[in-house]
Each structure stands twice: as C-alpha cells, then as structure tokens.
N, C-alpha and C positions, 0 to 999 in steps of 0.2 A: 503494499499499499504506499510505503514511503519512497518507492523508487522514482527516479526522474522519468519524465515522458519525453521521448525523442521524436523529432519529426525528420523523416528522410525525404529529401528533394532529389529529383533526378535531373534537374536543370537549374540554370541560374535564375534568380528571381526576375520576373518580368515587370519592370517599372515603367513601361510605356504608358502614355495617357490612355485611359480606357477607351476613348473614341477611336484610337488607332487599332484596337483589337477587333473592331468590326470590319476593318478594310484590309484586303490582301494587296499584294503588289499589282495585281490585275485591276483591282478597283482604283488604286491610285493612278495607274497608267491611263485608265479610261477617263477619269476626272481631268487629268492634265490635258488630254487630247481634246476634250470638250471645251476646256478653258482656252486653249489656243484658238480653237474655231470661234469662240465667243469674242475674243480680242480682235481677231483678224476680219471676221465676217459680220458679226452682229453689232458690235459697239460702234462702228463707223456709220451704220444706217439706222440705228434704233430711234434717234431723235426724228429723223425725216419720216420714218414709217409711222411714228406716233402722231405726227402732224397731219400726214395725208390719209392715214387709216388704210393704206394699201397692204394687201396680203404679201408676205415675203416669199414669193414663189421661188426665187433664185436660191435663197437660203434653205428653203424646204427641199429643193433638189439636192443641195450639198448634204443636208442632214440625212436624206434617204441614202446617198452614197456612202455615208459613214455608218449606216446601219442603225441610226438612232430611233427609227420608228418600230424596231422589232427587237429591242434590247433583251426583254425577258422571255422571248418566244423561242421554243425549241428550234434547233438548226433545220430539222427535216421539214419545218414549215416556213423556212426562209428567214428565220430570225438569228440573233447572235447567240442564243442559248445561254445567256447569263442569268444571274439570280435577280430578285426583285430589288435588292439593295443597289445593284449596279444601275438599274433604271432610275432609282430614286436620286442617285448621285448625278445622273444626266439631267434630270429635271431641276435639281438644285443649282447646278452649274450654269445652265442656260439662263435661269432666272436672274442670276447676278448681273447679266448683260441686258436682258429684255424679257419681261414676263410673257409677252405675246408669243414669242418663239416657244417658251416653255410650255405654255398651256396648249399650244397647238400639238405638241408631242404627247403631253399628258392626257388630254381628252381623247386623242386618237388611240393611245395605247391602253389605258386603264378603262375607259368607258366604251369605246367603240370596238376594240378587238378582244379584250380579255373576257367579256361574257361569251364570245363564240368559242374561245379556247376552254372556258370552264364548263359550259353547259351545252355546247353544240355536239352534234353527231360527228362521226369521223368524216362523213361526206361533207358536211357543212364546213368543218375545219379545213379540209383539202381544197374546197372551192373558194372560201373567202379569206382565210388567214394569210396565205402566201402574198397576195397582192397588197395586203395591209402591212404585213411585217417588213416587206421590202421597201415600203414607202412609195410603191407604184401609184397607189391611190390612197386618199385619206379617209378616216372613218369618224363616226361620232355616235352619240347616244341620245335618243329621243325620249325623254322622260318628263320634264317639267311642262306644265300646262298653265293657262291663265288661272284656273281654279285649283291647281295641284302643284304647290311649290313645296313648302315644308311638309304639307300633308300629301305625300306622294300616293297615298292610298285613294285619294280623291280623283284619280284618273277618269276622264270622261270620253277620251277617244275610244270608239267602238270597233271591234273586229267581229263581224258576223259570218258564220259559216256559209259558203257558197260553192257547192260542188266539191272539187278537190283542193279547196283552199279557203281563204278568208277575204272578205271585203272590208277594207278599213276606211273609216271616216273620222276626222278630227284634226287637231293641230297641236304642235308642241312650240314652246317659246324658249328663248335664250339658249339655243342649241349651238355649242361650239363646233365649227367646221361644217355647219349645215349647208352653206353654199358651196364651198370648195370641195367637200367630201363627196364620196360616191357609195360608201357602204355604211349602213347604220343599223343599230340595234334599237328597236322602238317598242314601247309598251302600249297595250290596248286592252280594254275590258272585253272578255270573251263570254263571261257569265255574269250578267247584272244581278244585283241584290245579294251578291256573296262578298261584297266589300273587297278587301285586299286579296281574298282567295279566288276572286273572279278575274284577276289581271294575268295576262300572258305576254310573252315577248316574241318578236318577230325580226328577221333579217330582211331589210329592204334596201334597194339600190336606186340611185338617181344619178344622172350625169352631173359633173361639176359645172358650176356657172361660169367658170373661166376655161372653156374648151379651147379657145384660140391660144391662150398662154400655155396651157397644158401640152398642146400639140407641139408648140415651139420648143418647149423644155424637154419633152419626152417624159413628163412626170405629172401625175395628177388625173389621168384618165385611162380607162381600160374599156375598149369598145365591146368586149365579149361578156361583160357582166350582165346578169339578168335584171335589167332596168325595170322598175315597177311603174307602169303608167298610172298617173294620178298622184305621184309623190313630187312635190316641188318645194323649193326654198323661197322664202319671202325676201324682202329688202333687208340689206345689212343694217344692223343696229348701230346707232351713233352713240358710243359708250364714253364714259368718263375715263376709264382705263382699259388696259388690254386692247388698245385701239387697232393694233395690227393683226389681231386675231379675228377670225371670221365668226360672227354671231348673228343668227337669224332665226326666224320661225321656220318650222318644217310642217307643211301642210299635206294632209292625206284626203284626197277627194275621190271617193269610190275606188280606192286603190286595191287591186286584186293581188294578193300574195299567196303563192302556192303553199300547200301543206308542208312540203319538205323545207320551207323557209321558217317554219315556226320553231323558235329556239327554246329548248327545254320542254318540259311537260306543260300541258294546258293548266292554267291556274297557278303556276309556280312563278310567274313573272315578278310578283312582288318580293317573294323570298329571294330570288336570284338577284334583283337589282339592288336589294339591301346589302347583299354580300359584295356586289360590285362597288357600291358606295363606300363600304368600309375600306376597301383597298384604295379607292380614289382619294380618300381623306389623307392617306399617307403621301400621295402625290401632291395634294394641295399644301400639306405641311412642308414638304421639300421645296415647293415653289416659293412659299412665304419665307422660308429659311434663306433661300438664295437672294430674295429681295432685300431682306435685312442685312445680309453680308455685303451686298453691293452698296447699300446706303451707308453702312459703317465705313467701308473702304473709301467711298467718295468723301465722307466728312473728315476722315482722318487726314487724307491727302490735302484737302482744301485748307483746313485749319493749321496744318503744319506750315504751309506756304504763305498764308495770309497774315499780315501784320496789323496790329492795333495797339495804340499806346506804346509804340516802340518795341514790340515784341511779338513773336508768333502767337496767334489765337490759341494754338494748341497748348501753350504754356500756362494758360489760365486754369486754375485747379477745377473750377466748376465744368469746364469743357472736358477735361480729362476724366472727371467723375462721371459725367453723362456717357461718354464713350466707353468707359470701363463697365458701366451698368449694362449697356447694350451688348458688349462683347460677352459678358457673363451670361446674359439671357440667350444669346446665340449658342453658346456652348451647351446650355441646358436644352435648348431646342434640338440641337444635333442629337443629343442622347435620346430624347423622346422619339424623334423621327427615325433614327437608325435602329433603335430598339424595336419599334413597331414593324419595320421592314424585316428585321432579323426574325421576329416572331412569325411573320408570314412565310418566310423562307423555310422556317422549321416545321411548318404545318401546324403551328399552335394557334390557339385563340388570340386574336389581336384587336377585336372591335373597340374595346375600351382604350387601349394604347393608341389606336389610330385616331380616335376622337380627341384624346388628350393632346396628341402631337399637333393635330389640325387646329384645335382651340388655342393652344399656347403660341404656336408659330405664327398663326394669322394675326393675332393681337400683337405679337412681337414685331411683325413686319410694319404695322401701323406705328408703333412706338418708335422703332428705329428710323423709319423714313421721316416722321415728324421731328424727331430728335436731331436728325442730320440737318434738316431745313433750319431748325432753330439755331444751331451752332454756326451754320453757314450764313445766317442773316439774309439780307436781301438777295444775295447771289443764289441761295438755295431756293428761293421763291421763283427764280426765272428758269426758262428752258435752256439756259446755257449750260446747266448742270443737270444730271439725270435724277436727282433726288426728288424733284417735284413730280416727275413721271412715276417714279417708284411709289410715291405716296398714293397717287391715283390708282396705280396698278394693285397696291396692297389692299385697298378697301374691299374689293370684291372677294378677296380670300376670306373675309369674315362672313361672307354671305353664301358663296357657291359651295357645292358639295355638302349641303346641310348647313344652315346658319349656325353661328356659335351658340345661340340659344338651344338649338337642337343637340349640339354637341354636349352641352351641359346636361341635358335630359338623358342622352345615351350613357354618359359617364355615371350619372346618379343612379340610373336603373341598374347598371352593371354593379355598382357599389352596393346597392341594396341587396341584390341577389347574392353577392359574395358574402355579405355579413349574415344574411338570414339563413343561408344554407350551411354555415359553419357550426359545428357542435359547440354549445356554450358551456364552459366549465366554470363552476362557481364553488367556492369553499363555504361550508356551512359555519355559522358562528359556533364557537367552542361550547357554549352552553347547550345548544341543540344537539351537537355530536355527542356530548356526554349523556344526553337523555335518550340517545338511540335513534335520533332523527337522521335523515339523509337527504341530500339534494341530488337529483338526477339531472 
C-alpha cells in the first residue's frame, strides 16, 4: 500500500498546442494552399465583387480545378477523399479573404451535395455527385420558404403523386446558388396533415442562369443533366453582405420529378434535412471564424502602421487589450469548431457541439469585425479596408443555418436531455442512514 506509483511513458511528452493535435501535415498543407489562392486570386478582386455583386465565375473555375468543391467526397465519386475537418479548414481559409467565395463552396458542399451522399441510392450518387464534386456544376439546397424559416416544419411546397413521379408546386427563398447552380435538393410536403413527418426530399435540376459565361469557362453547366421543366430561379437578391454570392428564390411551377429522384424515404425529409443542417452549422462556424481572423489581421496591420499622438495606435494599451480579447475568442472558436468537425469524422454525435460552434463563432465574427472598425477609426468605416465588408458579411452568420436563437434552443434541449437521463446519486443524511432509510 505504501509503494510508489510509477507511470511509464513510451514517448516524449507532447507539449504542442491542443489545436495542432487536430491537424496533420496534410491538413496544414491544404490550408496553406488555399491561403495562397486567397492572397493571389480572391483578395485583389473581393472589394470590386462586393461593389458590383458579380458572381466570381473565374475564381469558381479555379476552385474547381483545385478540387475545393469535393473536399470530403470519396475519390470514386470524383472528390478529394479527405475528412470533414479538411473541408472545414477550406471554408475557414476562404472566408479570411471573402465570405462570398466561402459560402459558395459551403452551400454547395454541405447543403447541395452531402444529402445525396448521405441519403441517396447508389444510382443517385453515381448520377449526381461526380459533377458536383468536380465543380463541373454547382449545387444548392431548397428548404427555406416565406412561411417556413426557423420553423422548417412549416413547409408549404407540395409534391403530389402523378404516375411514376411527383408534381411539385411552391417556392423557396434565400437559396444560395439558386441561379448559378444546376443540381438541388429540395423539400416538399407529400403527406399533408402529418406535420414534419409528411415532408419528403427530391433531387431537381435546372440550367444555370449564366449559360453563356459557363460555356466560355467550361464550368457551371452540364447539358446531359435531367433538367426539370417548371423549376426556375427568381431575380438575384440585393443583400447587405455576401454580395458576390448568388441568392435567389427557387420556384416550382407544376414541376414533374420522376420517382427515382426522390431522395431518401417518403416522409423522412424533415429528419434528413435536420441532420444536414447539423453538419452545415459547422461550416457556418468555420466561415465565421475565418471572418474574425481576417478582421483581426487587418486591424493589427493597420494599427501597427498608423500613428496618433506621436506613436503607433497599436502601442495604446486599450487597443492591445481589445485585440487580445478577440484573439483569445478566436482560439476558443477554433477549439469548438475543430472539435465538432472531429466528432463528425469519428461518427460520434455532434449536434450540440455544432450548435455551440455556430453560436459562438457567428457572434465572434460580429464582435471581431466591429472591434476592428473601432480601433481603425474612420478608415475602418470606409471601403478602402475590408473590415466594413467583413462586418456586413458577418451579420448573416447569426441568422443563416438556423438563427442563434434556434441554436440556443438546440443546446438547451440537448443539455436537458443529458442531465435528465443521467442517474442521480445522492447521499442520505446521517440520521436517516442510521435509522435504516435509503435513497435510491
């Protein structure tokens, strides 16, 4: 009993920062490759694209050539065959330079393509995933409706059986890639009066609205897709942020979708898109994280070079304190985001962690961009520097993929479930124990 306890180690202690333990050399190499692309191809055009609202087709083509539209997709379907964390690193790194580029990849990958991989038949995967994974065409996810935002179970778009398929009528709003994309997963009610259990999912196709540009670039259109007559995109939304991303309504006007393009089992659409949104929240967290990092870098560079009262603005303690707080929050956000991605890669439950990462990082993006504007003063309020754009881009992160109010509900419900299912152990007061009482 009095002998010493010895601990035998087989290797030197690992004193690396915990965040590095998530990343392999391959992760770091991918991140650096995307960073170079961002510096060389995105940063020089980001301001102009924000002002004009033009979709960045040339950079989309380059990202397709880099394989960025199929990072977590198995190689036999035309993807890079990497893990989900690799994909998250790509989204984060792109957002440091421009959130519009980042959301174009994120909405395509997580929302447009991943449901087909997760819930599709082998035939559906073979038909629709390769052109998406290669970036030959873009994809999207038709879920939100005028009366079904946070309450996604309030879907009103109807799909009625018609022979060997379904006839769909309705519309979706705020759909990323709705105009430029060609392959979409969309939800519709197949069994009314059953609430969320009456919603199903479908794969629909429509030509890109930029056919001429796509033909010139050789990217964005595939003529042999089964285009669905009656599916069309509305006018492009004039948004406060993410201005270079393509956001529109998606209309279904007596659109016939064959039965072999129903995605998953009938009535399972709600369950399946909730799973899709869980993964998508990690992507929004990564995008938000990248925005915060970009804002911090811009503010540090500016305040280090700008002088006031005869010294660099950086030398003022209140500036250093504000930047230190943002840097600390960014490190915390990385842990939350990478951990959620790691859990997904391990096949472990991650809904609560994804909601936490999305909640924390989206609010961090707002704090970081506003803080950067504050320390940069009037310069930060102008379009000469990217932080005012980053602030506008950050706001939607608190709304999309489930508002932050919804994230708090998700976290709270998970917390309640965890606490109430754990066995409660209590010690009985000594006087009761001595009297023979017990607490079970």
